[in-house]
C-alpha positions in Angstrom: -142.4 -87.4 2.7 -142.3 -89.7 -0.3 -139.0 -90.3 -2.1 -140.3 -90.6 -5.6 -136.8 -90.3 -7.1 -135.4 -93.4 -5.5 -134.7 -96.1 -8.0 -135.9 -94.2 -11.0 -132.5 -94.4 -12.9 -130.0 -97.1 -12.8 -127.3 -94.5 -12.4 -127.5 -90.7 -12.3 -125.8 -88.8 -15.1 -122.8 -87.1 -13.6 -121.7 -85.2 -16.7 -123.5 -82.7 -18.9 -123.3 -84.9 -21.9 -124.9 -87.8 -20.0 -127.6 -85.6 -18.7 -128.4 -84.3 -22.2 -128.6 -87.9 -23.4 -131.1 -88.9 -20.7 -133.2 -85.8 -21.5 -133.2 -86.7 -25.2 -134.3 -90.2 -24.4 -137.2 -88.9 -22.3 -138.1 -86.4 -25.0 -138.3 -89.1 -27.6 -140.2 -91.4 -25.3 -142.8 -88.7 -24.9 -143.1 -88.1 -28.6 -143.3 -91.8 -29.4 -146.1 -92.3 -26.8 -148.2 -89.8 -28.8 -147.3 -91.3 -32.1 -147.5 -95.1 -31.4 -148.8 -95.6 -27.9 -147.3 -97.4 -24.9 -147.6 -101.0 -26.3 -145.7 -100.2 -29.5 -143.0 -98.2 -27.7 -139.6 -99.9 -27.9 -136.4 -99.1 -26.2 -134.6 -99.7 -29.5 -136.6 -97.0 -31.3 -136.2 -94.5 -28.4 -132.4 -95.0 -28.5 -132.3 -94.6 -32.3 -134.3 -91.4 -32.3 -132.3 -90.0 -29.4 -129.2 -90.9 -31.3 -127.6 -92.9 -28.4 -126.3 -96.5 -28.5 -128.7 -99.0 -27.1 -126.1 -99.9 -24.5 -126.2 -96.3 -23.3 -129.9 -96.6 -22.9 -129.5 -99.6 -20.5 -126.9 -97.8 -18.5 -129.6 -95.5 -17.3 -132.9 -97.4 -17.7 -133.5 -101.0 -16.9 -136.3 -101.4 -19.4 -139.3 -99.6 -21.1 -141.2 -99.4 -17.8 -138.2 -97.7 -16.1 -138.0 -95.2 -18.9 -141.8 -94.4 -18.6 -141.4 -94.2 -14.8 -138.7 -91.6 -15.2 -140.9 -89.7 -17.7 -143.8 -89.7 -15.3 -141.6 -88.3 -12.5 -140.3 -85.6 -14.8 -144.0 -84.8 -15.7 -144.8 -84.5 -12.0 -141.9 -82.2 -11.3 -142.8 -80.0 -14.3 -146.4 -79.8 -13.0 -145.3 -78.8 -9.5 -142.9 -76.3 -11.0 -145.6 -74.7 -13.1 -147.9 -74.3 -10.0 -145.2 -72.8 -7.8 -144.0 -70.5 -10.5 -147.6 -69.2 -11.0 -148.1 -68.9 -7.2 -144.9 -66.9 -6.8 -145.9 -64.5 -9.6 -149.4 -63.6 -8.3 -150.9 -62.7 -5.0 -153.2 -65.6 -4.1 -156.3 -64.5 -2.1 -157.1 -67.9 -0.8 -156.6 -71.6 -1.3 -159.5 -72.0 -3.8 -157.3 -70.1 -6.3 -154.7 -72.8 -6.0 -157.2 -75.5 -6.7 -158.3 -73.8 -9.9 -154.7 -73.1 -10.8 -153.6 -76.7 -10.3 -156.5 -78.1 -12.4 -155.8 -75.5 -15.2 -152.1 -76.4 -15.3 -152.9 -80.1 -15.5 -155.4 -79.6 -18.3 -152.9 -77.4 -20.2 -150.3 -80.1 -19.9 -152.8 -82.7 -21.1 -153.5 -80.6 -24.2 -149.9 -79.6 -25.1 -147.1 -81.5 -23.4 -145.8 -84.4 -25.5 -146.7 -87.8 -24.1 -148.7 -86.4 -21.2 -152.0 -87.6 -22.6 -150.7 -91.2 -22.5 -148.6 -91.0 -19.3 -149.1 -88.1 -17.0 -148.1 -89.1 -13.5 -147.5 -92.8 -14.1 -150.8 -94.4 -15.3 -150.7 -95.5 -18.9 -153.8 -94.5 -20.8 -154.3 -96.4 -24.1 -157.1 -93.9 -25.0 -157.9 -90.4 -23.7 -159.5 -90.6 -20.3 -158.6 -94.2 -19.7 -159.1 -96.7 -18.4 -155.5 -97.2 -17.4 -153.5 -100.3 -18.1 -153.4 -102.7 -15.1 -150.1 -102.6 -13.2 -149.4 -98.9 -13.9 -151.0 -97.6 -10.7 -147.7 -97.6 -8.8 -145.3 -96.3 -11.3 -143.9 -93.5 -9.1 -143.4 -95.6 -6.0 -143.6 -99.4 -5.6 -145.4 -99.1 -2.3 -147.8 -96.2 -3.0 -150.4 -95.5 -5.7 -149.5 -92.6 -8.1 -152.3 -90.3 -6.7 -151.0 -90.8 -3.2 -147.6 -89.6 -4.3 -149.1 -86.6 -6.1 -151.2 -85.7 -3.1 -148.1 -85.9 -0.9 -146.2 -83.5 -3.2 -149.2 -81.1 -3.3 -149.3 -81.2 0.5 -145.9 -79.6 0.7 -147.0 -76.7 -1.5 -150.3 -76.4 0.4 -148.5 -76.1 3.8 -145.6 -74.0 2.7 -147.5 -71.4 0.6 -151.0 -71.4 2.1 -150.4 -72.3 5.8 -152.7 -75.3 5.8 -153.0 -77.2 9.1 -150.5 -80.1 9.3 -151.9 -83.4 10.2 -153.6 -86.7 9.1 -156.9 -84.9 8.3 -155.2 -82.8 5.6 -153.2 -85.7 4.3 -156.4 -87.8 3.8 -158.3 -84.9 2.4 -155.7 -84.2 -0.3 -155.7 -87.9 -1.3 -159.4 -87.8 -1.7 -159.3 -84.5 -3.6 -156.7 -85.8 -6.0 -158.6 -89.1 -6.6 -161.8 -87.2 -7.2 -160.2 -84.7 -9.6 -158.4 -87.5 -11.5 -161.7 -89.3 -12.0 -163.7 -86.2 -13.2 -160.8 -85.1 -15.5 -160.6 -88.5 -17.1 -164.3 -88.2 -17.8 -163.8 -84.7 -19.3 -161.2 -86.1 -21.7 -163.3 -89.1 -22.6 -166.2 -86.9 -23.3 -164.5 -84.4 -25.6 -161.1 -84.0 -27.3 -159.1 -81.6 -25.3 -161.4 -82.0 -22.3 -165.0 -80.9 -21.9 -164.8 -77.4 -20.4 -168.1 -77.8 -18.5 -166.8 -81.0 -16.8 -163.5 -79.2 -16.0 -165.4 -76.5 -14.3 -167.4 -79.1 -12.4 -164.1 -80.7 -11.3 -163.0 -77.4 -9.8 -166.3 -76.9 -8.0 -166.3 -80.4 -6.6 -162.7 -80.1 -5.2 -163.3 -76.6 -3.8 -166.4 -77.6 -2.0 -164.9 -80.8 -0.6 -161.7 -79.1 0.7 -163.7 -76.2 2.2 -164.0 -78.3 5.4 -160.3 -79.0 5.6 -158.6 -75.7 4.6 -158.1 -72.5 6.6 -160.9 -70.0 6.0 -160.4 -66.3 5.6 
């Protein structure tokens, strides 16, 4: 499994006050991404709006990129939490429902979560739907592309909750599915503010059909 948390923070907050400060800085980072974009984002302004000394900022984050990396990781954890919460609250008939659910949650976060339209799981998008800034494809893990990390985390849910067969075939299939979904959803958000609903439906159809050869059948 991929350890996406390693190296995200310079030091982990040990006290509640420190944890609250880190969360405030991440919150302000997300808001500023929506307001001014990645290029104009500054550590000084994040610290000012979070009401923390700039020295405190650098106790936890090495630079702006480290801050955005931590935000991307928090986004990924929130996305996975939303999926598992929904799965635990309903009886899922088969894996295709999880596909639709995951895409719906991602789209909902794109539409409503601060900063998520600019930085979802690491890539920095100067405009809706990309293209992403060069050098941001490995924000979650220095050795792996962001989508590989996302696929790895979804793999755990797929195996634990749906009983998918463990092995390299599933690992490869999930990476392909995440890459394909990412490309089509970028197109959806380039085509229409808030995401073109027809293209979102096509994304679901594409992923379901592709994964049908790799997932357990009823």
